[in-house]
Each structure stands twice: as structure tokens, then as C-alpha cells.
C-alpha positions in Angstrom: 157.0 140.4 99.8 154.4 140.4 97.1 151.6 139.8 99.6 152.5 143.1 101.4 152.0 145.3 98.3 148.7 147.2 98.6 146.5 147.4 95.5 148.4 144.7 93.6 146.0 142.9 91.3 148.2 140.0 90.1 151.6 138.8 89.0 152.9 137.0 85.9 156.4 135.9 84.9 157.7 138.3 82.2 159.6 135.7 80.3 158.7 132.1 80.5 161.3 130.5 78.2 164.8 131.5 77.1 164.7 132.4 73.4 167.1 133.1 70.5 167.9 136.8 70.1 170.2 138.3 67.5 171.0 141.2 69.9 172.5 138.9 72.6 176.1 138.9 71.4 178.2 138.1 74.5 180.3 135.1 73.2 180.5 133.3 76.6 177.3 134.0 78.5 174.6 134.6 75.9 175.7 133.1 72.6 172.7 134.5 70.8 170.2 133.7 73.6 168.1 135.8 75.9 168.5 133.8 79.1 166.1 135.6 81.4 163.3 133.0 81.2 162.3 130.7 84.1 162.7 127.7 81.8 165.7 127.0 79.6 165.5 126.5 75.8 165.0 122.7 76.3 162.4 123.1 79.0 164.7 122.6 81.9 163.5 124.3 85.1 165.8 127.0 86.5 165.9 128.1 90.1 163.5 130.9 89.5 160.9 128.4 88.3 160.8 126.7 91.7 160.3 130.1 93.4 157.4 131.0 91.2 156.0 127.5 91.5 156.0 127.6 95.3 154.4 131.1 95.3 151.5 130.1 93.0 151.1 126.7 94.8 150.2 128.7 98.0 147.4 130.4 96.2 
């Protein structure tokens, strides 16, 4: 999909790691963490990491 966007200069993951955030207050899902990164707080690779890795490996 990214390859079909005209005039696209590049891509970069917005959040690399999950990080602590005082504004993430959901007691079950967030527990004080922003969990949008492609790597978990301990460095474990999430599914999105493998998608990005495969995309950049083609380049």
C-alpha cells in the first residue's frame, strides 16, 4: 500500500517502544502504559514489529 502513494518521501514508526504514561488510566488494558509501540517495555517484539521489519527488509 505504501508503495502506491505518490510523492511519499519516507516512513518511520511513530512509537518504537511502549512507555509509562500517567494519562493511561485504564486499570485492565493500560495500567499506566502507552502500549502503541512496536516493541514492548521489555523489548519483546509485537506483531507490528514483524510487519515493519518485512517492509524495510524489502528495501
